[in-house]
Steps between C-alpha positions, in 0.01 A plus 500: 500500500662693218528184294123443521442864398742461209320181383167684518634791294649259252165311466311831441749604236458165331124527509517856347732376222258210427213749484690727259586193282137396505377845388757501220395158392130599507576810287691292258214243475249777445720637216534160335131407531403849357738440205356160442143639509594774257671253266198370315566164324356627164786744427782355704724211407647256752839666474347839594340340806835353601654850472224634729569225749877550470457870569675600168269790427729638224430183290125531547356663185170587671664749746 
């Protein structure tokens, strides 16, 4: 009986971890898509866009 309880707790913990990972991922996706929307093609070169995607904000002249 204790083994079943332990496996249920383990599964719940795993589900919570997955949920937290999903929230982090969604937040990251939101940030990236916002950066891409803000980076208008007229004044951004391809290298600037790759910096935005790479997350190297210090190399991004527009920030």
